[in-house]
C-alpha positions as CSV (number, residue, x, y, z in Angstrom):
1,M,-0.4,4.5,18.7
2,S,0.6,8.0,19.6
3,N,-2.8,9.4,18.5
4,T,-4.7,6.9,20.6
5,R,-5.8,8.0,24.0
6,R,-4.4,5.6,26.6
7,K,-5.6,5.1,30.2
8,Q,-3.7,6.5,33.1
9,V,-2.9,4.1,35.9
10,R,-2.2,5.7,39.3
11,P,0.4,4.6,41.8
12,V,-0.8,2.6,44.8
13,V,0.9,0.4,47.4
14,E,0.0,-3.2,46.9
15,H,-0.1,-5.4,50.0
16,E,0.6,-9.2,50.3
17,D,-3.1,-9.8,51.1
18,G,-4.1,-8.4,47.7
19,T,-5.4,-5.1,49.1
20,T,-4.0,-1.7,48.0
21,S,-3.6,1.7,49.6
22,K,-2.2,5.1,48.9
23,T,1.3,6.0,49.9
24,P,1.4,6.6,53.7
25,T,1.2,10.3,54.7
26,R,1.6,12.4,57.8
27,D,-0.5,15.6,58.1
28,G,-1.3,15.3,54.4
29,R,2.3,15.1,53.3
30,P,4.1,11.9,52.1
31,L,5.8,10.1,55.0
32,L,9.6,10.7,54.4
33,N,12.4,9.8,56.7
34,F,15.7,11.6,56.1
35,R,17.2,10.8,59.5
36,A,17.9,7.3,60.7
37,P,16.8,6.4,64.2
38,R,19.5,6.6,66.9
39,V,20.5,2.9,67.4
40,T,23.6,1.1,68.5
41,Q,26.2,1.2,65.8
42,P,28.4,-1.7,64.6
43,P,31.9,-2.1,66.1
44,R,34.6,0.0,64.6
45,H,36.2,-1.8,61.7
46,F,39.4,-1.3,59.7
47,A,37.4,0.0,56.7
48,D,35.9,2.8,58.9
49,M,39.3,4.4,59.3
50,S,41.5,6.6,57.1
51,M,45.1,5.5,56.7
52,E,46.1,8.1,59.3
53,E,43.6,6.7,61.7
54,R,44.8,3.1,61.0
55,Q,48.3,4.1,61.8
56,E,47.3,5.7,65.0
57,A,45.3,2.7,66.0
58,V,48.2,0.4,65.3
59,R,50.5,2.5,67.4
60,E,48.0,2.3,70.3
61,L,48.5,-1.4,70.2
62,G,52.2,-0.9,70.6
63,L,53.1,-1.7,66.9
64,P,55.0,0.4,64.3
65,A,52.8,2.4,62.0
66,F,53.9,0.5,58.9
67,R,51.8,-2.4,60.1
68,A,48.8,-0.4,59.0
69,K,50.0,-0.4,55.4
70,Q,50.5,-4.2,55.6
71,L,47.0,-4.7,57.0
72,S,45.6,-2.4,54.3
73,N,47.3,-4.5,51.6
74,H,45.8,-7.7,53.1
75,Y,42.3,-6.3,53.3
76,F,41.9,-4.1,50.3
77,Q,44.1,-5.8,47.8
78,R,44.1,-9.5,48.9
79,N,40.6,-9.5,50.5
80,I,42.0,-11.2,53.6
81,T,40.7,-10.9,57.2
82,D,41.9,-14.3,58.4
83,P,45.0,-13.6,60.6
84,A,46.5,-17.0,59.7
85,L,47.0,-15.8,56.1
86,M,48.8,-12.6,57.2
87,T,52.2,-14.1,57.0
88,D,54.1,-10.8,57.0
89,I,52.6,-10.0,60.4
90,P,54.4,-11.4,63.5
91,A,52.5,-14.6,64.5
92,D,52.0,-13.5,68.1
93,K,50.3,-10.3,67.0
94,R,47.9,-11.6,64.3
95,D,45.0,-12.6,66.5
96,A,45.1,-9.3,68.4
97,L,45.2,-7.2,65.2
98,A,42.3,-9.2,63.7
99,E,40.2,-8.8,66.9
100,A,40.9,-5.1,67.0
101,F,40.4,-4.3,63.4
102,F,38.2,-6.9,61.7
103,P,35.1,-7.6,63.8
104,P,32.5,-9.7,61.8
105,L,30.1,-7.3,60.1
106,L,28.3,-9.4,57.5
107,T,27.0,-12.9,58.0
108,E,25.8,-14.6,54.8
109,V,22.2,-15.9,55.4
110,H,21.9,-17.3,51.9
111,R,22.6,-16.6,48.2
112,L,20.5,-17.0,45.1
113,K,22.1,-17.6,41.6
114,T,20.6,-17.2,38.2
115,K,20.5,-20.3,36.0
116,N,23.7,-19.5,34.2
117,G,25.5,-18.3,37.3
118,D,26.5,-14.9,36.1
119,T,24.4,-13.1,38.8
120,I,24.3,-13.8,42.5
121,K,22.1,-12.1,45.1
122,F,23.4,-12.2,48.7
123,L,21.3,-11.8,51.8
124,W,23.5,-10.5,54.7
125,R,22.6,-10.3,58.4
126,L,24.3,-7.4,60.2
127,F,25.6,-7.4,63.8
128,D,22.2,-6.3,65.1
129,G,20.1,-8.7,63.1
130,A,19.2,-6.2,60.3
131,L,19.1,-7.7,56.9
132,V,20.4,-6.2,53.7
133,E,21.1,-7.5,50.1
134,S,23.7,-7.0,47.4
135,V,23.8,-8.3,43.9
136,L,26.9,-9.4,42.0
137,M,26.7,-9.4,38.2
138,R,29.2,-10.4,35.5
139,Y,29.1,-8.8,32.1
140,R,31.5,-9.2,29.1
141,N,33.5,-6.2,30.1
142,R,32.9,-5.7,33.8
143,I,31.9,-7.2,37.1
144,T,29.4,-5.0,38.8
145,L,28.3,-5.1,42.4
146,C,25.0,-3.4,43.5
147,V,25.5,-2.4,47.1
148,S,23.1,-1.3,49.9
149,S,23.7,1.8,51.9
150,Q,20.9,1.7,54.4
151,C,18.8,-1.0,56.3
152,G,15.5,-0.3,54.6
153,C,14.8,3.2,53.1
154,G,12.9,6.3,54.2
155,M,11.9,7.5,50.8
156,N,8.5,5.6,50.8
157,C,8.4,5.0,47.0
158,P,5.3,2.8,46.5
159,F,6.8,0.7,43.7
160,C,10.0,-0.2,45.6
161,A,10.1,-3.2,47.9
162,T,12.8,-1.6,50.1
163,G,10.9,1.8,50.3
164,Q,7.9,0.0,51.8
165,Q,9.9,-1.4,54.6
166,G,10.8,2.0,56.1
167,L,14.2,3.0,57.5
168,T,15.8,0.9,60.2
169,R,19.2,2.6,60.3
170,N,22.1,3.8,58.2
171,M,24.8,1.3,57.3
172,S,28.3,2.1,58.5
173,T,31.2,2.8,56.1
174,A,32.7,-0.6,56.8
175,E,29.4,-2.4,56.3
176,I,29.2,-0.8,52.8
177,V,32.9,-1.6,52.0
178,E,32.6,-5.1,53.3
179,Q,30.0,-6.0,50.7
180,V,32.7,-5.4,48.0
181,V,35.4,-7.3,49.9
182,R,33.1,-10.3,50.3
183,A,32.1,-10.2,46.7
184,N,35.8,-10.2,45.7
185,Q,36.3,-13.3,47.9
186,V,33.4,-15.0,46.0
187,I,35.0,-14.1,42.7
188,A,38.4,-15.3,43.8
189,A,36.9,-18.6,44.9
190,G,35.4,-19.1,41.3
191,E,31.8,-19.0,42.5
192,L,30.7,-16.5,39.9
193,A,30.3,-17.8,36.4
194,P,33.5,-17.2,34.3
195,T,31.6,-15.8,31.4
196,A,28.4,-13.9,30.8
197,E,25.8,-14.4,28.1
198,P,25.0,-11.4,25.9
199,D,22.3,-9.2,27.6
200,I,19.5,-8.5,25.2
201,N,16.8,-6.1,26.3
202,M,13.0,-6.3,25.7
203,L,13.5,-4.7,22.2
204,G,15.9,-7.4,21.1
205,E,18.9,-5.0,21.3
206,Q,22.1,-5.0,23.3
207,A,21.1,-3.9,26.7
208,A,22.8,-1.2,28.8
209,A,24.8,-2.9,31.6
210,V,24.4,-2.1,35.2
211,G,27.5,-0.1,36.0
212,D,27.5,1.7,32.6
213,E,24.6,4.1,33.4
214,S,26.1,7.2,31.8
215,G,26.8,5.3,28.5
216,E,30.5,6.4,28.7
217,T,33.0,3.7,27.9
218,D,35.2,2.7,30.8
219,A,39.0,2.9,30.4
220,G,40.2,-0.6,29.7
221,A,36.7,-1.8,28.9
222,D,36.1,-4.8,26.7
223,T,36.4,-4.1,23.0
224,G,34.9,-7.4,21.9
225,N,38.3,-8.8,21.0
226,D,38.9,-11.2,23.9
227,S,40.5,-14.4,22.8
228,A,38.8,-17.7,23.5
229,G,39.3,-18.7,27.1
230,A,40.7,-15.4,28.1
231,K,39.3,-13.4,31.0
232,P,37.3,-10.3,29.8
233,S,39.5,-7.2,29.8
234,G,38.7,-4.6,32.5
235,T,38.0,-7.2,35.2
236,Q,41.5,-8.0,36.5
237,T,43.9,-6.5,38.9
238,P,47.5,-5.8,37.7
239,A,48.4,-9.2,39.3
240,G,45.8,-10.9,37.0
241,E,43.2,-11.6,39.7
242,E,39.6,-10.8,38.9
243,R,37.6,-8.5,41.2
244,V,34.6,-6.2,41.2
245,T,35.3,-3.5,38.7
246,N,32.1,-1.4,39.0
247,I,30.0,-0.5,42.0
248,V,26.5,0.9,41.9
249,F,24.7,2.4,44.9
250,M,21.4,1.0,43.7
251,G,20.7,-1.5,46.4
252,M,18.7,-0.9,49.6
253,G,18.5,2.7,50.8
254,E,18.9,6.2,49.5
255,P,22.7,6.9,49.4
256,L,22.4,10.6,49.8
257,A,20.4,10.2,53.0
258,N,23.5,8.5,54.4
259,Y,25.9,11.0,52.9
260,K,28.9,10.9,55.2
261,R,29.3,7.2,55.4
262,V,28.6,6.7,51.7
263,M,31.3,9.2,50.8
264,N,33.7,7.6,53.2
265,A,33.1,4.2,51.5
266,I,33.7,5.8,48.1
267,R,37.0,7.1,49.4
268,R,38.0,3.6,50.4
269,F,37.0,2.4,47.0
270,T,39.0,5.1,45.2
271,D,42.0,5.6,47.5
272,A,45.2,4.4,45.8
273,A,46.3,0.9,46.7
274,P,47.1,-0.2,49.3
275,H,45.2,2.5,51.2
276,G,42.0,1.5,49.4
277,L,40.8,-0.5,46.4
278,G,42.3,1.9,43.9
279,M,39.2,2.1,41.7
280,S,38.4,4.9,39.2
281,P,35.6,7.2,40.3
282,R,33.9,6.7,36.9
283,R,33.4,3.1,37.8
284,I,31.3,4.0,40.8
285,T,27.6,5.1,40.3
286,V,25.7,7.0,43.0
287,S,21.9,6.9,42.4
288,T,19.3,9.1,44.1
289,V,15.6,9.8,43.9
290,G,16.4,13.5,44.0
291,L,17.7,14.8,47.3
292,V,18.8,18.1,45.7
293,P,21.0,19.4,48.6
294,G,22.9,16.1,48.5
295,I,23.4,16.3,44.8
296,R,24.8,19.7,45.1
297,K,27.1,18.6,47.9
298,L,28.2,15.6,45.8
299,M,29.2,17.7,42.8
300,N,31.6,19.7,44.9
301,E,33.5,16.7,46.2
302,D,36.9,15.8,44.8
303,I,35.7,12.5,43.5
304,P,33.7,12.8,40.2
305,V,31.7,9.6,40.4
306,T,29.0,8.7,37.9
307,F,25.7,10.2,38.9
308,A,22.3,8.8,38.2
309,L,18.9,10.5,38.9
310,S,16.0,8.1,39.4
311,L,13.4,10.3,37.7
312,H,10.6,7.9,36.6
313,A,8.3,10.7,35.6
314,P,8.9,14.2,34.1
315,D,5.6,15.7,35.3
316,D,5.1,16.6,39.0
317,G,1.5,15.4,39.1
318,L,2.6,11.8,38.6
319,R,6.1,12.0,40.2
320,N,4.6,13.3,43.4
321,E,2.8,10.0,43.7
322,M,5.6,7.7,42.4
323,I,8.6,9.5,44.2
324,P,7.2,11.2,47.3
325,V,10.4,13.2,47.8
326,N,9.2,15.1,44.7
327,T,6.9,17.1,47.0
328,R,10.1,18.5,48.6
329,W,12.2,19.0,45.5
330,N,10.2,18.8,42.3
331,A,11.3,17.3,38.9
332,D,12.7,20.5,37.5
333,E,14.7,21.1,40.6
334,A,16.2,17.6,40.5
335,I,17.0,17.9,36.8
336,D,18.6,21.3,37.3
337,A,20.8,19.8,40.0
338,A,21.7,16.9,37.7
339,Y,22.6,19.3,35.0
340,D,24.8,21.3,37.4
341,Y,26.5,18.1,38.4
342,Y,27.5,17.6,34.7
343,R,28.6,21.2,34.4
344,T,30.7,21.0,37.6
345,T,32.3,17.6,37.1
346,G,32.2,17.1,33.3
347,R,30.7,13.7,33.8
348,R,27.7,12.7,31.8
349,V,24.6,12.1,33.9
350,S,22.2,9.1,33.7
351,I,18.4,9.5,34.0
352,E,16.9,6.2,35.3
353,Y,13.3,5.7,34.2
354,A,11.4,2.6,35.1
355,L,8.9,1.9,32.3
356,I,5.5,1.0,33.9
357,K,2.5,0.0,31.8
358,D,-0.1,2.7,31.4
359,M,1.5,4.7,34.3
360,N,4.5,6.6,33.0
361,D,5.2,5.1,29.5
362,H,2.9,7.4,27.5
363,A,4.5,9.0,24.4
364,W,3.7,12.5,25.5
365,R,5.8,11.9,28.6
366,A,8.8,10.9,26.5
367,D,8.3,14.1,24.6
368,L,8.1,16.1,27.8
369,L,11.2,14.4,29.2
370,A,13.2,15.2,26.0
371,K,12.0,18.8,26.1
372,K,13.1,19.2,29.7
373,L,16.5,17.6,29.2
374,N,17.3,19.5,26.0
375,A,16.2,22.8,27.5
376,R,19.3,22.5,29.7
377,G,21.7,21.6,26.8
378,R,22.8,18.7,24.6
379,G,25.2,15.9,25.2
380,W,25.0,16.0,29.0
381,V,22.7,13.2,29.7
382,H,21.9,9.6,28.9
383,V,18.5,8.0,29.6
384,N,18.2,4.4,30.8
385,P,14.6,3.1,30.6
386,I,14.3,0.1,32.9
387,P,11.6,-2.5,32.3
388,L,9.8,-3.8,35.4
389,N,9.0,-7.4,35.8
390,P,5.9,-8.5,34.0
391,T,3.4,-8.9,37.0
392,P,-0.1,-9.9,36.0
393,G,-2.8,-8.1,38.0
394,S,-0.4,-5.6,39.4
395,V,-0.3,-1.9,38.5
396,W,3.5,-2.2,38.7
397,T,4.1,-4.2,35.6
398,A,6.3,-3.9,32.5
399,S,5.4,-1.8,29.5
400,E,4.4,-3.6,26.3
401,P,7.5,-3.8,24.0
402,K,5.8,-1.7,21.3
403,V,5.1,1.0,23.8
404,A,8.6,0.9,25.2
405,Q,9.9,1.1,21.6
406,E,7.9,4.2,20.9
407,F,9.1,5.8,24.2
408,V,12.7,5.2,23.2
409,D,12.1,6.3,19.6
410,R,10.7,9.6,20.8
411,L,13.7,10.3,23.0
412,V,16.2,9.3,20.3
413,A,14.4,11.4,17.7
414,A,14.7,14.4,20.0
415,G,18.5,13.8,20.2
416,V,18.6,12.3,23.7
417,P,20.9,9.2,23.9
418,T,18.7,6.4,25.2
419,T,19.4,2.7,25.9
420,I,17.0,0.3,27.7
421,R,18.9,-1.3,30.6
422,D,19.1,-5.0,31.1
423,T,16.9,-6.7,33.8
424,R,19.6,-8.9,35.2
425,G,18.5,-10.8,38.3
426,Q,14.8,-10.7,37.7
427,D,14.5,-14.5,38.3
428,I,16.1,-14.1,41.7
429,D,14.3,-10.9,42.7
430,G,17.6,-9.0,42.3
431,A,16.4,-6.4,39.7
432,C,15.5,-2.8,40.1
433,G,13.1,-2.2,43.0
434,Q,13.0,-5.9,44.1
435,L,15.4,-5.9,47.0
436,A,13.5,-6.5,50.2
437,A,15.9,-8.4,52.5
438,T,13.6,-11.1,53.8
439,G,14.9,-14.5,55.0
440,E,12.0,-16.3,53.3
441,D,13.5,-16.9,49.8
């Protein structure tokens, strides 16, 4: 196969009427939008505030500062916003506190479940009518939530449903956090399947789970020794309640284009209880198409999250068309920044690579990718090839299994750890690149 000359499919935007076009441009350059339009922002919410800001806000209502800690415990640890359930708050103050701190942010429009119930896709309507999606996934050793960070996206990637919508606005810190709290409520209500089936990838192997992009084992992760009927280890709070254990910024939007609010959300996730959710940074994955200044800013934060670079092509000729931001910061600049993230934080980096038939799955591209990664060093990176949905007649369709196998084999032979990721949520349009936030499902 490797000696057979294969055709090269070029990226195009496919429209609902069956026509195609090139990626939109302005003055000959790809249309990119790094700044969200100035629009009305959602009302201030408890999750928008640091603990110090919560204490000050409570004092302004004429209450002692310790009420802020009580409210934090209700919201972040017990997933409660209903004042009637806040029994340690004076009854005559509950409604006022709820009105001041917990304005409704997400209204569930609908949800879709996979047949076995281990994956749920939510469609949320925000205060201004904007729609976003998040996807909740149970695995044997973790419960992962894929969150959105923007309404739409300004990166204009032609294979991404979100990218073709354009950017409406940035999501607030609280709108990001609220996705996790609402997911925890769903888990607590028993609405996510209690067990997950083994995830087998297109090669018949154990798939890489969403939330384990770097290939590093989480502390407390499942060892395969769970007793019959027991909850998987790694998914419970100290009190024995299940909750989201892993968060991936792989939903709608480019996280690093909404840097400040995303980082504030991450702080709420990692702040020790009851100030926040008390999660480990290694259980939070931030994915980017390659905003190099944002990557370098992220590496110097005091929260060493897992970092994933959506590369999808090692050569600039193709990546310019697939990932338009490559015309601003090319593949080598993005890989350099990813390597520097590893050097600064000590956290192994993930390279996300959507395998697309006859477009980027050629064996020589696997060789080039391995060469570029190994030129920076060994042991710093893990590659996650992601199969697209099989879509007859589309240029954006899955690689043939034998082609994907050779691609993986080339990387592994070069000493690059590689695991094909699962395609969880394909049947509910919840997989990579499929989130589009329409109310038509």
